[in-house]
C-alpha positions, -999 to +999 in steps of 0.1 A: -103-361+116-125-377+084-158-389+093-144-424+082-116-424+110-142-413+132-167-442+117-141-466+124-133-455+162-168-455+171-172-485+162-149-499+183-152-485+211-187-498+206-172-538+203-156-524+235-184-517+255-205-546+243-176-564+253-167-552+287-203-550+289-210-587+284-178-600+302-192-580+332-226-597+332-212-635+329-186-624+357-213-613+377-237-642+372-212-667+373-199-648+409-237-650+421-236-688+414-204-697+429-216-680+462-245-702+459-231-730+460-202-715+485-232-708+510-249-742+502-221-760+509-208-741+543-244-744+559-246-776+555-227-804+568-223-841+553-239-851+590-272-827+573-267-840+536-268-872+543-297-874+567-313-855+534-319-821+554-301-800+537-309-763+536-313-746+503-298-705+501-322-686+480-300-684+455-305-720+447-340-714+438-336-685+415-307-709+396-334-734+391-361-712+375-328-692+357-316-723+343-342-730+313-350-692+309-317-677+313-280-697+313-295-724+286-306-697+260-276-673+269-254-701+262-270-714+233-279-686+217-262-656+235-225-663+233-227-670+198-247-640+188-226-609+211-194-628+189-212-617+160-227-591+173-186-577+181-174-592+147-202-570+126-190-541+150-155-545+146-156-555+109-176-519+106-142-504+122-121-521+103-139-514+068-143-473+082-109-476+091-095-492+059-117-464+039-105-431+052-069-452+055-079-451+015-088-415+014-057-401+035-038-422+009-056-410-025-051-375-010-014-377-009-008-391-038-030-362-055-011-335-040+027-359-045+007-353-083-002-318-078+034-312-066+052-331-090+037-315-123+038-281-107+075-284-105+076-300-138+058-269-157+081-249-135+110-266-152+095-266-184+088-229-177+123-221-169+137-240-197+120-223-228+128-188-209+165-202-212+157-210-250+143-173-254+172-156-240+197-182-261+174-169-290+173-132-284+201-131-273+216-150-310+190-124-330+207-094-307+245-109-325+228-113-356+216-077-355+248-061-344+268-080-374+240-068-401+255-032-396+290-040-405+285-064-432+257-034-446+291-006-437+314-026-457+286-038-487+287+004-496+318+020-508+337+045-480+337+071-506+306+080-537+323+078-563+310+094-588+306+085-629+315+110-648+309+110-686+314+135-715+293+147-736+295+143-773+288+163-799 
């Protein structure tokens, strides 16, 4: 696996961890708030509430303190910041994934081109070998025909020219 695919999967896992962690925090806090509400309702009667002698569970005090310091900033800054962080992580994941995919495609394309060039070179070499073989066979045939032509031009018996001497 090349480094870009590694970075891609790293950012996917990191984004998943951020999402799972934030969901856990939100669910646990929401569960805590719901438990406080349920405790308030179950520990107080309508009669007691009517008499204004309500007993507040300890979670209500924590909710009252956390509302301006934790809940509102979390709603206004935390959720958008979390979504922005997840978006950035997923962007990097996609960037490295596609960069790795592009490198793989380029490598495959180069291998195909090299293979095509090699096959073309082999084909040209075979063609040249056939041409050289054809030229050699033609030359051989011409060589075989030349001695026969030379033999035909030479007389079969040497003729003697006899000259008479003059007196």
